[in-house]
Backbone as a printed PyTorch tensor [residue, N CA C, xyz], in Angstrom:
tensor([[[  8.3600, -21.6720, -25.5150],
         [  8.9640, -20.6640, -24.7360],
         [  8.5370, -20.9780, -23.3980]],

        [[  9.2700, -21.5960, -22.7170],
         [  9.1140, -21.9990, -21.3280],
         [  9.1760, -20.9400, -20.4510]],

        [[ 10.2260, -19.8130, -20.6840],
         [ 10.2970, -18.6100, -19.9490],
         [  9.0060, -17.9180, -20.0340]],

        [[  8.4080, -17.6220, -21.1120],
         [  7.0960, -17.0190, -21.2410],
         [  6.0000, -17.2300, -20.4820]],

        [[  5.6980, -18.7510, -20.4350],
         [  4.8420, -19.4520, -19.7390],
         [  4.8720, -19.1410, -18.2340]],

        [[  6.1930, -19.4130, -17.8980],
         [  6.5720, -19.2720, -16.4330],
         [  6.3520, -17.8180, -15.9980]],

        [[  6.6650, -16.8970, -16.7880],
         [  6.2790, -15.4160, -16.4870],
         [  5.0120, -15.1200, -16.3080]],

        [[  4.1730, -15.6150, -17.2790],
         [  2.8040, -15.4340, -17.2560],
         [  2.0580, -16.0700, -16.1410]],

        [[  2.4690, -17.2840, -15.7380],
         [  1.8890, -17.9280, -14.4980],
         [  2.4100, -16.9870, -13.3080]],

        [[  3.4030, -16.6440, -13.2220],
         [  3.7550, -15.7700, -12.0970],
         [  3.4270, -14.5730, -11.9060]],

        [[  2.9450, -13.8250, -13.1850],
         [  2.0770, -12.6830, -12.9540],
         [  0.6710, -13.0380, -12.5300]],

        [[  0.1570, -14.0230, -12.8950],
         [ -1.3300, -14.3910, -12.5490],
         [ -1.5130, -14.8870, -11.1440]],

        [[ -0.3500, -15.3320, -10.6380],
         [ -0.5140, -15.8070,  -9.2040],
         [ -0.1850, -14.4840,  -8.4640]],

        [[  0.6870, -13.6090,  -8.7720],
         [  0.8030, -12.1290,  -8.0970],
         [ -0.5310, -11.6730,  -8.1010]],

        [[ -1.3020, -11.5290,  -9.2620],
         [ -2.4550, -10.8520,  -9.3430],
         [ -3.5130, -11.4030,  -8.3640]],

        [[ -3.3830, -12.7100,  -8.2800],
         [ -4.6690, -13.3550,  -7.6060],
         [ -4.1570, -13.1580,  -6.0090]],

        [[ -2.7290, -13.1470,  -5.7930],
         [ -2.4600, -12.7440,  -4.2920],
         [ -2.9820, -11.5180,  -3.7370]],

        [[ -2.7510, -10.5120,  -4.8140],
         [ -2.9140,  -9.0620,  -4.5100],
         [ -4.2310,  -8.9220,  -4.2900]],

        [[ -5.2200,  -9.7030,  -5.2000],
         [ -6.7470,  -9.4820,  -5.1350],
         [ -7.0890, -10.2080,  -3.7020]],

        [[ -6.5750, -11.2520,  -3.1140],
         [ -6.8470, -11.8620,  -1.7300],
         [ -6.4770, -10.6790,  -0.7700]],

        [[ -5.1240, -10.1430,  -0.9830],
         [ -4.6810,  -9.0980,   0.0870],
         [ -5.7750,  -8.0420,   0.2390]],

        [[ -6.1590,  -7.7350,  -1.0250],
         [ -7.0570,  -6.3120,  -0.8050],
         [ -8.4240,  -6.8080,  -0.1230]],

        [[ -8.9360,  -7.9380,  -0.2360],
         [-10.1730,  -8.7260,   0.3040],
         [ -9.7950,  -8.7160,   1.6570]],

        [[ -8.7160,  -9.2540,   2.1060],
         [ -8.4220,  -9.3750,   3.6570],
         [ -8.3420,  -7.8180,   4.3140]],

        [[ -7.8410,  -6.7240,   3.5710],
         [ -7.8480,  -5.3960,   4.0470],
         [ -9.1530,  -4.7290,   4.3640]],

        [[-10.0270,  -5.3920,   3.2260],
         [-11.4420,  -4.6230,   3.5080],
         [-12.0800,  -5.5550,   4.5590]],

        [[-11.8820,  -6.7970,   4.6310],
         [-12.3920,  -7.5390,   5.8670],
         [-11.9630,  -6.8730,   7.1670]],

        [[-10.6060,  -6.5050,   7.3980],
         [-10.0490,  -6.1390,   8.6370],
         [-10.7310,  -4.7140,   8.8590]],

        [[-10.9690,  -3.7720,   7.6780],
         [-11.2160,  -2.5190,   7.8880],
         [-12.8540,  -2.6030,   8.5770]],

        [[-13.7610,  -3.4950,   8.0860],
         [-15.0630,  -3.7980,   8.3420],
         [-15.1140,  -4.1770,   9.8180]],

        [[-14.1660,  -5.0530,  10.3040],
         [-14.0720,  -5.6370,  11.5550],
         [-13.7490,  -4.3990,  12.6940]],

        [[-12.6590,  -3.5860,  12.2890],
         [-12.5460,  -2.6710,  12.9370],
         [-13.4010,  -1.5660,  13.1420]],

        [[-14.0540,  -1.1940,  11.9340],
         [-15.2100,  -0.2370,  12.1130],
         [-16.0800,  -0.7090,  13.0000]],

        [[-16.6800,  -2.2340,  12.7600],
         [-17.7990,  -2.4040,  13.8670],
         [-17.3620,  -2.6160,  15.3140]],

        [[-16.0200,  -2.8560,  15.6120],
         [-15.6950,  -2.9550,  16.8080],
         [-15.5180,  -1.2140,  17.3770]],

        [[-15.2170,  -0.2490,  16.4140],
         [-15.3520,   0.9040,  17.0150],
         [-16.7800,   1.4950,  17.3680]],

        [[-17.6720,   1.0240,  16.3300],
         [-19.1670,   1.2520,  16.5170],
         [-19.5900,   0.6610,  17.8700]],

        [[-18.9770,  -0.4450,  18.4800],
         [-19.4870,  -1.0740,  19.3960],
         [-18.7460,  -0.6040,  20.5250]],

        [[-17.6900,   0.3050,  20.6760],
         [-17.4620,   0.9940,  21.7800],
         [-15.6910,   0.9250,  21.8450]],

        [[-15.1980,   0.2840,  20.9050],
         [-13.5300,   0.3300,  20.9960],
         [-13.0100,   1.5290,  20.6070]],

        [[-12.0310,   2.3710,  21.3080],
         [-11.7220,   3.5900,  20.8860],
         [-10.4840,   3.3130,  19.8710]],

        [[-10.0480,   4.2240,  19.4240],
         [ -9.0330,   4.2820,  18.4990],
         [ -7.6080,   3.7890,  19.2850]],

        [[ -7.5590,   4.1950,  20.3840],
         [ -6.4220,   3.8020,  21.2240],
         [ -6.4300,   2.3050,  21.2290]],

        [[ -7.6660,   1.5910,  21.5850],
         [ -7.7820,   0.2120,  21.7040],
         [ -7.4160,  -0.3060,  20.2660]],

        [[ -7.8470,   0.2050,  19.1800],
         [ -7.7640,  -0.2910,  17.9340],
         [ -6.1170,  -0.3050,  17.5980]],

        [[ -5.5140,   0.8250,  17.7940],
         [ -4.2130,   1.1490,  17.3710],
         [ -3.3280,   0.0500,  18.2540]],

        [[ -3.6360,  -0.4260,  19.4040],
         [ -2.9510,  -1.2670,  20.4510],
         [ -2.8850,  -2.6500,  19.7250]],

        [[ -4.2490,  -2.8290,  19.2440],
         [ -4.3850,  -4.2000,  18.5460],
         [ -3.3570,  -4.4010,  17.3550]],

        [[ -3.1800,  -3.2280,  16.7580],
         [ -2.3050,  -3.2050,  15.6090],
         [ -1.0040,  -2.9320,  15.7130]],

        [[ -0.5930,  -2.7150,  16.8930],
         [  0.8040,  -2.0890,  17.3530],
         [  0.9960,  -0.8490,  16.5760]],

        [[  0.0010,   0.1720,  16.5570],
         [  0.2430,   1.4160,  16.1130],
         [ -0.3230,   2.3960,  16.8810]],

        [[ -0.0870,   3.7710,  16.7200],
         [ -0.6760,   4.8010,  17.5490],
         [ -2.3330,   4.9540,  17.2950]],

        [[ -2.8140,   5.6230,  18.1900],
         [ -4.3560,   5.8120,  17.8790],
         [ -4.6280,   6.5350,  16.6320]],

        [[ -3.7450,   7.6240,  16.3790],
         [ -3.9030,   8.4900,  15.4090],
         [ -3.5600,   7.6170,  13.8610]],

        [[ -2.5130,   6.6540,  14.0750],
         [ -2.4350,   6.0720,  13.0370],
         [ -3.6530,   5.1170,  12.5120]],

        [[ -4.0340,   4.3790,  13.5120],
         [ -5.2470,   3.6130,  13.3400],
         [ -6.3690,   4.3790,  12.7290]],

        [[ -6.6630,   5.6170,  13.4410],
         [ -7.8600,   6.4730,  12.7250],
         [ -7.5450,   6.6320,  11.1940]],

        [[ -6.4210,   7.1780,  11.1000],
         [ -6.0380,   7.4110,   9.7480],
         [ -6.0940,   6.1710,   8.6140]],

        [[ -5.8940,   5.1730,   9.0940],
         [ -5.8580,   3.8430,   8.4180],
         [ -7.1110,   3.2760,   8.1470]],

        [[ -7.8930,   3.3910,   9.1040],
         [ -9.3310,   2.6660,   9.1000],
         [-10.7060,   3.6430,   8.9540]],

        [[-10.5170,   4.7110,   9.4300],
         [-11.7090,   5.7370,   9.3400],
         [-12.1170,   6.0910,   7.9370]],

        [[-11.2290,   6.2560,   7.0650],
         [-11.5490,   6.7510,   5.5900],
         [-12.3600,   5.7700,   4.9660]],

        [[-13.7470,   5.6400,   5.0490],
         [-14.6370,   4.9190,   4.2110],
         [-15.6610,   5.5260,   3.9190]],

        [[-16.3660,   4.9930,   2.8510],
         [-17.4740,   5.7750,   2.4200],
         [-18.8010,   5.6880,   3.1900]],

        [[-19.7260,   6.5110,   3.0390],
         [-21.0590,   6.5920,   3.9800],
         [-21.8040,   5.1940,   4.1850]],

        [[-21.9540,   4.6100,   2.8280],
         [-22.5740,   3.4740,   2.5600],
         [-21.9660,   2.3090,   3.8010]],

        [[-20.6060,   2.1300,   3.9780],
         [-19.8370,   1.3240,   4.6640],
         [-20.2080,   1.7140,   6.0760]],

        [[-20.2020,   2.7160,   6.3930],
         [-20.4110,   3.3890,   7.5990],
         [-21.7560,   2.9860,   8.1420]],

        [[-22.7940,   3.2010,   7.4390],
         [-24.1590,   2.8920,   7.7470],
         [-24.2370,   1.4490,   7.8880]],

        [[-23.8320,   0.6410,   7.2480],
         [-23.8240,  -0.9700,   7.2860],
         [-23.1970,  -1.4650,   8.6530]],

        [[-21.8990,  -0.7320,   8.9030],
         [-21.3840,  -1.1410,  10.3290],
         [-22.1730,  -0.6650,  11.1980]],

        [[-22.7220,   0.4950,  11.3580],
         [-23.3970,   1.1760,  12.3860],
         [-24.6990,   0.0750,  12.7040]],

        [[-25.3380,  -0.3410,  11.4530],
         [-26.2650,  -1.1480,  11.6110],
         [-26.1160,  -2.6150,  12.1610]],

        [[-24.8390,  -3.0750,  11.7670],
         [-24.4060,  -4.3290,  12.5520],
         [-24.1700,  -4.2150,  13.9030]],

        [[-23.5140,  -2.8550,  14.4160],
         [-23.2680,  -2.8030,  15.8220],
         [-24.6560,  -2.8030,  16.3770]],

        [[-25.3750,  -1.9650,  15.7580],
         [-26.8450,  -1.7120,  16.6650],
         [-27.5620,  -3.1970,  16.6770]],

        [[-27.4620,  -3.9230,  15.6170],
         [-27.9810,  -5.3180,  15.5840],
         [-27.4290,  -6.3550,  16.8300]],

        [[-26.0030,  -5.9290,  16.9650],
         [-25.3450,  -6.7000,  18.0460],
         [-25.6300,  -6.2060,  19.3740]],

        [[-25.7710,  -4.9120,  19.6570],
         [-26.1100,  -4.3540,  20.8880],
         [-27.5710,  -4.7210,  21.4150]],

        [[-28.3840,  -4.5040,  20.3390],
         [-29.8230,  -4.8460,  20.6070],
         [-30.3510,  -6.3530,  20.5060]],

        [[-29.5490,  -7.0030,  19.7650],
         [-29.7490,  -8.6240,  19.6200],
         [-30.9280,  -8.7670,  18.7930]],

        [[-31.2740,  -7.7820,  17.9110],
         [-32.3600,  -8.0850,  17.1860],
         [-31.8640,  -7.2600,  15.7220]],

        [[-32.5820,  -7.9050,  14.6180],
         [-32.4190,  -7.5470,  13.2850],
         [-33.4510,  -6.3120,  12.9660]],

        [[-32.8240,  -5.4140,  12.6460],
         [-33.5590,  -4.0540,  12.0380],
         [-33.1590,  -3.5780,  10.7150]],

        [[-33.9300,  -3.2090,   9.8810],
         [-33.7980,  -2.6300,   8.6050],
         [-32.5910,  -1.5420,   8.3780]],

        [[-31.9550,  -1.7520,   7.3710],
         [-30.8940,  -0.1950,   7.2100],
         [-31.8590,   0.6100,   6.4850]],

        [[-31.7160,   1.7670,   7.1270],
         [-32.4830,   3.0610,   6.5300],
         [-31.4770,   3.7670,   5.4290]],

        [[-31.7760,   3.5700,   4.2440],
         [-30.8620,   4.2860,   3.3170],
         [-31.0430,   5.6970,   3.3100]],

        [[-32.3730,   6.0860,   3.6340],
         [-32.4640,   7.7050,   3.5960],
         [-31.5310,   8.6920,   4.4020]],

        [[-30.8220,   8.1130,   5.4150],
         [-29.6530,   8.5470,   6.2470],
         [-28.3770,   8.8640,   5.8230]],

        [[-28.4900,   9.6150,   4.6420],
         [-27.1850,   9.8300,   3.6940],
         [-26.4950,  11.1920,   4.2080]]])
């Protein structure tokens, strides 16, 4: 049954492509939040994506606390030029 094998292969490829797309979205969100933590405004971010500042905020701002803490820590490290531990007690 060649058709069944083709279908299974296509669905496997589709799933893999979807997983890669989701990972790229997570990376983009991380970069955006780091840029915002370093001073980029939502207007700046929106302009980079060709969307309004409101749309950028809605698209990228909805993340969990752990992600925000890690991004703030990264931004602080970039600004200070030194490594500092993440304080997990700030929840």
